[in-house]
C-alpha positions as CSV (number, residue, x, y, z in Angstrom):
1,X,63.4,130.3,9.3
2,X,64.0,131.0,12.1
3,X,61.0,130.8,14.2
4,X,62.3,129.9,17.8
5,X,63.7,133.1,18.0
6,X,60.4,134.5,17.8
7,X,59.0,132.4,21.1
8,X,62.6,133.4,23.2
9,X,61.9,137.4,23.3
10,X,60.6,138.3,26.2
11,X,57.5,138.9,27.4
12,X,56.1,142.4,27.9
13,X,52.6,143.3,29.7
14,X,50.8,146.8,28.0
15,X,48.9,148.7,31.0
16,X,46.0,150.2,29.1
17,X,44.6,152.7,30.9
18,X,41.4,154.3,29.7
19,X,40.7,158.4,31.2
20,X,37.8,160.2,30.6
21,X,38.6,164.1,31.4
22,X,36.3,166.6,31.9
23,X,35.0,168.5,28.5
24,X,36.9,171.8,28.7
25,X,39.4,170.2,30.7
26,X,41.7,168.4,27.7
27,X,44.5,171.1,27.4
28,X,45.3,171.1,30.7
29,X,44.8,167.7,31.7
30,X,47.7,166.9,28.8
31,X,50.1,170.0,30.6
32,X,49.9,167.9,33.5
33,X,50.4,165.1,32.2
34,X,53.4,166.3,30.2
35,X,54.6,168.1,33.4
36,X,53.9,164.8,35.9
37,X,54.8,161.4,33.0
38,X,58.6,161.6,34.8
39,X,57.2,160.4,37.6
40,X,56.4,157.3,36.0
41,X,58.7,157.0,33.6
42,X,61.7,156.9,35.9
43,X,59.9,153.5,37.2
44,X,62.2,150.4,37.3
45,X,61.0,147.8,34.3
46,X,59.2,150.8,31.9
47,X,60.1,149.8,28.7
48,X,57.8,152.8,27.0
49,X,54.7,155.5,27.4
50,X,52.7,157.3,25.2
51,X,49.5,159.2,26.2
52,X,46.7,159.0,23.3
53,X,43.7,161.5,22.7
54,X,41.2,160.6,20.7
55,X,39.8,162.2,17.5
56,X,36.3,161.6,17.7
57,X,36.2,161.7,21.5
58,X,38.5,164.4,22.6
59,X,38.0,164.0,26.6
60,X,38.8,160.8,26.0
61,X,42.3,159.3,26.6
62,X,44.5,156.5,26.5
63,X,48.1,155.6,28.0
64,X,49.9,152.9,26.6
65,X,52.8,151.5,29.0
66,X,55.0,148.4,28.2
67,X,56.2,146.7,31.5
68,X,58.8,144.0,32.2
69,X,55.6,142.6,34.2
70,X,52.5,143.4,36.2
71,X,54.9,143.3,39.0
72,X,57.4,145.6,37.4
73,X,54.2,148.5,37.3
74,X,52.2,147.3,40.6
75,X,55.2,147.2,42.9
76,X,58.0,149.8,40.5
77,X,55.1,151.9,40.4
78,X,51.8,152.0,41.9
79,X,53.6,150.9,45.5
80,X,56.1,154.2,45.6
81,X,55.8,157.7,46.6
82,X,55.7,158.7,42.6
83,X,52.3,157.3,42.5
84,X,49.7,159.9,44.8
85,X,52.4,162.5,43.4
86,X,50.8,161.3,39.7
87,X,47.3,161.0,40.6
88,X,47.6,164.2,42.6
89,X,48.6,166.3,39.4
90,X,46.7,164.3,37.0
91,X,43.6,163.2,39.0
92,X,41.7,166.8,39.4
93,X,40.6,166.4,35.7
94,X,39.3,162.8,35.2
95,X,35.5,162.9,34.9
96,X,35.3,159.3,36.2
97,X,37.5,156.5,37.7
98,X,40.1,155.5,34.4
99,X,39.9,151.7,33.6
100,X,43.4,150.3,33.7
101,X,44.3,146.7,32.5
102,X,47.4,144.8,31.5
103,X,47.4,142.7,28.7
104,X,50.2,140.3,27.1
105,X,50.8,139.3,23.0
106,X,49.4,136.2,21.9
107,X,52.3,134.2,20.3
């Protein structure tokens, strides 16, 4: 049994962004996301990225991004010129500001 091996895996930080979209703008938001996601995807330290849409609440989206660290998110993306372009592309569809938090795996 190799229990110690699990603890040696690199720590990953999960960014969870809950996004409320103005009703009737869901398709336009999804299209804007698809067109702009490369602005985030090229960030150093990004491991994976996916946008999900609520089944029961289609105006509610959740963006899930795995980063090497919180710093990778903040410095590798939010403090670059790509972040304002990203918000310019998707921000007009927000019903309210997104709620963004970082999570780490319980080991």
